[in-house]
C-alpha positions as CSV (number, residue, x, y, z in Angstrom):
1,X,-6.0,-50.7,3.1
2,X,-7.4,-53.7,4.2
3,X,-11.6,-54.3,3.9
4,X,-11.3,-54.4,8.1
5,X,-8.6,-53.2,10.4
6,X,-7.5,-54.6,13.6
7,X,-10.7,-55.5,16.2
8,X,-10.6,-56.0,20.0
9,X,-12.8,-58.6,19.9
10,X,-14.4,-61.0,18.0
11,X,-17.8,-62.6,18.0
12,X,-18.8,-65.9,16.5
13,X,-22.1,-65.1,14.5
14,X,-24.2,-61.9,14.1
15,X,-25.2,-58.3,15.9
16,X,-28.8,-60.9,16.3
17,X,-26.2,-62.6,19.0
18,X,-24.6,-59.8,20.7
19,X,-28.2,-58.6,21.1
20,X,-29.1,-61.9,22.5
21,X,-26.3,-62.2,25.1
22,X,-26.9,-58.7,26.5
23,X,-30.4,-60.1,27.1
24,X,-29.0,-62.7,29.0
25,X,-25.9,-61.0,30.7
26,X,-27.7,-57.1,32.2
27,X,-25.0,-57.2,34.5
28,X,-22.2,-57.3,31.0
29,X,-24.6,-54.4,29.4
30,X,-24.7,-52.1,32.3
31,X,-20.9,-52.4,32.2
32,X,-20.9,-51.6,28.5
33,X,-22.9,-48.2,28.9
34,X,-21.5,-47.1,32.0
35,X,-17.5,-47.1,30.1
36,X,-19.9,-44.9,27.4
37,X,-18.0,-47.0,24.8
38,X,-19.1,-46.7,20.8
39,X,-19.8,-49.9,19.7
40,X,-19.8,-51.0,15.2
41,X,-20.9,-53.9,14.0
42,X,-19.1,-55.5,10.9
43,X,-20.1,-58.0,8.1
44,X,-18.5,-60.7,9.5
45,X,-19.4,-60.6,12.7
46,X,-16.5,-58.5,14.3
47,X,-16.9,-56.2,17.0
48,X,-15.5,-53.3,17.6
49,X,-15.6,-51.5,20.7
50,X,-13.7,-48.0,21.4
51,X,-14.9,-43.7,20.2
52,X,-16.8,-42.5,17.2
53,X,-14.9,-39.4,16.4
54,X,-16.7,-39.1,13.4
55,X,-18.3,-40.4,10.1
56,X,-17.4,-38.8,6.5
57,X,-16.6,-39.3,3.2
58,X,-17.6,-43.6,3.4
59,X,-15.0,-43.2,6.8
60,X,-15.4,-43.6,10.4
61,X,-13.1,-42.5,12.5
62,X,-13.0,-44.3,15.2
63,X,-10.4,-44.6,18.3
64,X,-9.6,-47.4,20.5
65,X,-7.3,-48.5,23.1
66,X,-5.4,-51.2,21.6
67,X,-5.1,-49.8,18.0
68,X,-4.8,-46.3,18.5
69,X,-6.9,-44.5,15.8
70,X,-8.5,-46.2,12.6
71,X,-10.3,-46.0,9.9
72,X,-13.4,-48.3,8.9
73,X,-15.2,-48.4,5.6
74,X,-19.0,-47.1,6.2
75,X,-20.2,-50.0,3.5
76,X,-19.0,-53.1,6.1
77,X,-20.8,-51.7,8.9
78,X,-24.0,-53.8,9.4
79,X,-25.0,-51.6,12.8
80,X,-23.4,-48.9,15.0
81,X,-24.3,-48.5,18.6
82,X,-23.1,-44.2,20.7
83,X,-24.3,-42.9,23.8
84,X,-23.0,-39.7,22.5
85,X,-24.5,-36.7,20.5
86,X,-24.0,-36.4,16.4
87,X,-25.3,-34.0,13.9
88,X,-26.6,-37.3,11.9
89,X,-27.2,-36.8,8.0
90,X,-29.4,-39.6,5.9
91,X,-29.1,-39.7,2.1
92,X,-32.7,-38.0,1.5
93,X,-31.6,-34.9,2.7
94,X,-32.2,-34.9,6.5
95,X,-30.6,-34.1,9.5
96,X,-31.2,-35.3,13.1
97,X,-29.4,-34.5,16.4
98,X,-28.5,-36.9,18.3
99,X,-27.5,-40.8,19.3
100,X,-27.4,-44.8,17.4
101,X,-28.8,-48.0,18.6
102,X,-28.7,-51.5,17.5
103,X,-31.3,-52.1,15.2
104,X,-33.3,-55.0,15.5
105,X,-32.0,-56.8,12.4
106,X,-29.1,-56.2,10.5
107,X,-28.3,-53.4,8.1
108,X,-30.3,-51.0,9.9
109,X,-29.9,-48.9,12.6
110,X,-32.0,-46.3,15.3
111,X,-31.4,-42.9,15.6
112,X,-32.4,-41.9,19.2
113,X,-33.2,-38.1,19.5
114,X,-34.4,-37.0,22.9
115,X,-37.6,-39.3,23.7
116,X,-38.0,-40.7,19.8
117,X,-36.6,-43.2,18.1
118,X,-37.3,-44.5,14.0
119,X,-35.2,-47.5,12.2
120,X,-33.1,-46.5,8.4
121,X,-31.1,-48.6,7.0
122,X,-27.1,-48.4,7.7
123,X,-26.6,-47.3,4.4
124,X,-28.7,-44.4,4.4
125,X,-26.4,-42.6,7.0
126,X,-24.1,-40.7,5.2
127,X,-22.2,-38.0,7.0
128,X,-22.0,-38.0,11.5
129,X,-20.4,-35.2,13.0
130,X,-20.2,-35.3,16.4
131,X,-21.3,-32.4,18.5
132,X,-18.3,-30.8,19.9
133,X,-18.3,-28.5,23.2
134,X,-16.4,-25.5,21.9
135,X,-15.6,-23.4,19.3
136,X,-11.5,-24.3,19.0
137,X,-13.3,-28.1,18.6
138,X,-15.4,-26.5,15.9
139,X,-13.0,-25.5,13.7
140,X,-11.6,-26.8,10.6
141,X,-8.7,-25.5,8.2
142,X,-6.1,-26.2,5.7
143,X,-2.9,-24.2,4.6
144,X,-1.5,-24.3,1.1
145,X,1.9,-23.3,0.2
146,X,4.2,-23.3,-3.5
147,X,6.9,-21.5,-4.4
148,X,8.4,-22.5,-8.0
149,X,11.3,-20.9,-9.7
150,X,13.1,-21.0,-13.7
151,X,16.6,-20.0,-13.8
152,X,16.6,-19.2,-17.8
153,X,14.4,-16.1,-17.3
154,X,14.2,-15.7,-13.8
155,X,10.8,-16.3,-13.1
156,X,9.8,-16.6,-9.3
157,X,5.6,-18.1,-8.6
158,X,4.1,-18.0,-5.6
159,X,0.8,-19.2,-4.0
160,X,-0.6,-19.0,-0.3
161,X,-4.1,-19.7,0.0
162,X,-5.9,-21.1,3.3
163,X,-9.4,-21.8,4.4
164,X,-11.0,-21.3,7.9
165,X,-14.3,-23.4,9.0
166,X,-16.9,-23.8,11.4
167,X,-19.9,-25.6,12.1
168,X,-22.6,-25.4,14.6
169,X,-25.4,-27.4,14.1
170,X,-27.2,-26.2,11.2
171,X,-25.2,-23.3,10.5
172,X,-21.9,-23.4,8.4
173,X,-19.1,-19.9,8.2
174,X,-15.9,-20.6,6.2
175,X,-13.1,-18.2,5.3
176,X,-10.7,-18.5,2.3
177,X,-8.3,-16.5,1.1
178,X,-5.6,-17.0,-1.9
179,X,-3.1,-14.6,-3.5
180,X,-0.5,-15.6,-5.8
181,X,2.5,-13.6,-7.0
182,X,4.3,-13.6,-10.4
183,X,7.6,-11.7,-11.0
184,X,9.7,-12.6,-14.3
185,X,12.8,-10.1,-16.5
186,X,11.4,-7.6,-18.6
187,X,7.8,-8.0,-17.7
188,X,5.3,-6.2,-15.2
189,X,4.6,-8.3,-11.7
190,X,1.8,-10.3,-11.8
191,X,-0.7,-10.6,-8.6
192,X,-3.7,-12.0,-7.3
193,X,-5.9,-11.9,-4.3
194,X,-9.2,-13.2,-3.6
195,X,-11.2,-13.9,-0.4
196,X,-14.8,-14.0,0.6
197,X,-16.4,-15.1,4.2
198,X,-19.2,-17.6,3.4
199,X,-22.3,-18.2,5.9
200,X,-24.7,-21.0,4.9
201,X,-28.0,-22.4,6.8
202,X,-29.1,-25.7,5.9
203,X,-32.7,-26.5,5.9
204,X,-35.1,-29.6,4.8
205,X,-35.5,-31.6,2.0
206,X,-31.6,-29.8,0.8
207,X,-32.1,-27.2,0.5
208,X,-29.7,-23.9,1.3
209,X,-30.0,-20.0,1.7
210,X,-26.4,-18.2,2.2
211,X,-24.5,-14.5,2.1
212,X,-21.9,-13.9,1.1
213,X,-19.3,-10.8,1.7
214,X,-15.9,-11.2,-1.5
215,X,-12.9,-9.0,-2.2
216,X,-11.0,-9.2,-4.9
217,X,-7.8,-7.8,-6.7
218,X,-6.3,-8.7,-9.8
219,X,-2.7,-7.2,-11.4
220,X,-3.5,-9.6,-14.9
221,X,-7.3,-7.9,-15.5
222,X,-6.2,-4.5,-14.2
223,X,-8.5,-5.4,-11.1
224,X,-6.8,-2.6,-8.3
225,X,-10.3,-3.9,-6.3
226,X,-13.1,-5.1,-6.1
227,X,-15.7,-5.7,-3.5
228,X,-19.3,-7.1,-2.6
229,X,-21.6,-8.5,-1.3
230,X,-24.4,-10.8,-2.2
231,X,-27.4,-13.3,-0.7
232,X,-28.4,-16.5,-2.4
233,X,-30.7,-20.0,-2.1
234,X,-29.8,-22.9,-3.3
235,X,-29.8,-26.7,-2.8
236,X,-27.8,-30.2,-3.0
237,X,-28.9,-32.4,-5.7
238,X,-26.7,-35.1,-4.5
239,X,-24.8,-35.3,-0.9
240,X,-23.3,-39.4,-0.4
241,X,-20.1,-40.8,0.5
242,X,-18.6,-40.4,-2.4
243,X,-20.2,-36.5,-4.4
244,X,-21.8,-33.4,-3.5
245,X,-23.7,-31.7,-6.6
246,X,-24.8,-27.9,-5.4
247,X,-25.8,-25.1,-7.4
248,X,-27.9,-21.4,-6.4
249,X,-29.4,-18.6,-7.5
250,X,-28.9,-15.0,-6.4
251,X,-28.6,-11.6,-6.6
252,X,-25.6,-8.9,-4.9
253,X,-23.8,-5.9,-5.0
254,X,-20.3,-4.8,-5.3
255,X,-18.3,-1.7,-5.9
256,X,-14.4,-2.4,-8.1
257,X,-11.9,0.3,-9.8
258,X,-9.8,-0.5,-12.5
259,X,-6.5,1.1,-13.3
260,X,-6.8,4.8,-14.6
261,X,-10.8,4.2,-13.7
262,X,-13.3,5.2,-11.8
263,X,-14.7,4.0,-9.7
264,X,-17.8,1.3,-10.3
265,X,-21.4,0.5,-8.8
266,X,-22.5,-3.4,-9.3
267,X,-25.6,-4.9,-9.5
268,X,-25.1,-8.6,-10.4
269,X,-26.9,-11.8,-10.3
270,X,-25.5,-15.4,-9.4
271,X,-25.3,-18.8,-10.6
272,X,-23.5,-20.8,-8.7
273,X,-22.7,-25.2,-9.1
274,X,-20.6,-26.7,-7.4
275,X,-19.3,-30.5,-7.6
276,X,-17.2,-32.3,-5.3
277,X,-15.7,-36.3,-5.4
278,X,-13.8,-37.3,-3.0
279,X,-12.6,-41.4,-2.7
280,X,-11.3,-42.9,0.6
281,X,-8.8,-45.5,1.3
282,X,-5.6,-45.1,3.6
283,X,-4.5,-41.6,2.0
284,X,-7.7,-39.2,1.2
285,X,-8.2,-37.8,-2.7
286,X,-10.0,-34.5,-3.8
287,X,-11.7,-33.6,-6.8
288,X,-13.5,-30.3,-7.1
289,X,-15.0,-27.4,-8.6
290,X,-16.5,-24.4,-8.2
291,X,-18.5,-22.1,-12.0
292,X,-20.4,-18.9,-10.8
293,X,-21.3,-17.0,-13.9
294,X,-22.4,-13.3,-13.0
295,X,-24.4,-11.2,-14.7
296,X,-23.8,-7.3,-14.3
297,X,-27.4,-6.0,-14.7
298,X,-26.5,-2.6,-14.8
299,X,-24.4,-2.6,-17.3
300,X,-25.8,-4.1,-20.4
301,X,-24.5,-7.1,-22.0
302,X,-21.6,-7.7,-19.3
303,X,-21.4,-10.7,-17.2
304,X,-18.3,-12.5,-15.4
305,X,-17.1,-16.2,-15.0
306,X,-15.3,-17.5,-12.4
307,X,-14.0,-21.2,-13.0
308,X,-11.8,-23.1,-9.6
309,X,-10.8,-26.7,-9.9
310,X,-8.6,-28.9,-8.4
311,X,-7.4,-31.4,-7.5
312,X,-5.4,-32.4,-4.0
313,X,-4.6,-36.4,-3.1
314,X,-2.9,-37.0,0.8
315,X,0.3,-37.8,1.0
316,X,1.0,-38.7,4.3
317,X,-1.8,-38.2,7.3
318,X,-3.7,-34.6,7.2
319,X,-0.5,-33.7,4.9
320,X,-0.8,-33.5,0.5
321,X,-0.3,-32.4,-3.1
322,X,-2.6,-30.3,-5.3
323,X,-3.3,-28.7,-8.4
324,X,-5.4,-26.2,-8.7
325,X,-6.7,-24.3,-12.1
326,X,-8.3,-21.0,-12.0
327,X,-9.8,-18.6,-14.9
328,X,-11.4,-15.8,-14.4
329,X,-13.4,-14.2,-17.8
330,X,-15.0,-10.6,-18.0
331,X,-16.4,-9.6,-21.0
332,X,-16.7,-6.5,-20.5
333,X,-13.4,-5.3,-18.8
334,X,-14.0,-1.2,-18.9
335,X,-9.8,-0.3,-19.3
336,X,-8.9,-0.7,-23.0
337,X,-6.8,-3.2,-23.8
338,X,-7.1,-5.2,-20.8
339,X,-7.1,-8.7,-21.0
340,X,-10.9,-10.4,-21.3
341,X,-9.6,-13.7,-19.3
342,X,-6.8,-14.4,-16.4
343,X,-5.3,-18.4,-17.0
344,X,-3.5,-19.5,-13.8
345,X,-2.4,-23.2,-12.6
346,X,-0.7,-23.8,-9.6
347,X,0.7,-26.5,-7.4
348,X,1.2,-26.8,-3.9
349,X,1.9,-28.7,-0.8
350,X,-0.4,-28.0,2.2
351,X,-1.9,-29.1,5.6
352,X,-5.3,-29.9,7.0
353,X,-6.4,-29.4,10.4
């Protein structure tokens, strides 16, 4: 992907000349505002007019009449203007709901919130999400499907996962489900299922609190069913255009049943670390990892670990290839002879929407 994509028109110098021109020709400025167009001014003085769809992971999704939807590197943007309302996230972890106006100096932008305006360096903006009007427009997600077959031992592996995300202001909701099934001659079938519903609320200085309801089943660990509900608080230590790093602590209650065992109540702690790295360009690449350590408070010496990591690379727009590693560990499984850990590696193709 080149540094600059097709532009709508060109000016010969810096944003200051554009501001000067709008001052000399107020009719043109009024016309521009009447059309409610968004404007990006980039390093070499080029000006793009169109509509900012979103800014995430270092790229501005920008819709133009002449060139359709293009992606512009935010590092190339000197200043920007839009009269539409966005959720604007800054490098210091603060979040504001407002619009943008041109800065008085290059590499500055004004954040306009109702009647208040303040100036920040353009690069301090790390994310912008359009405040969408309807439920369906706020909904994002993806679907993954993988199939593997080995003829020699008639081994068949199937895996399916889906994730839905909904965001409204500082409230984040997500639902995910992943399941896999493995069959092979002369061995028992293996099935796994994990699902969770998460609510996360952001507040000042990158802090958040969250509620999690989760369920699991794993025949490899003789786990017939486990359900849990937890609450935790945490912080985003890094939230930039390329890296997200967060951790949190919490407490929860669960109930589980293993094969040939009575159901047990669980009072448990929760220690979580979440990491994501992404690179942007014509096609996106994501590397994400999550580590969860769960000490079981009412069963002395027992603790569980869940480690999930995945690598995802976009093949064509919105379609990607994914490789995932999932490790589950239980230091004291209640059933004698049960494996303490279960490692699975999956590959799949997916679609995001």
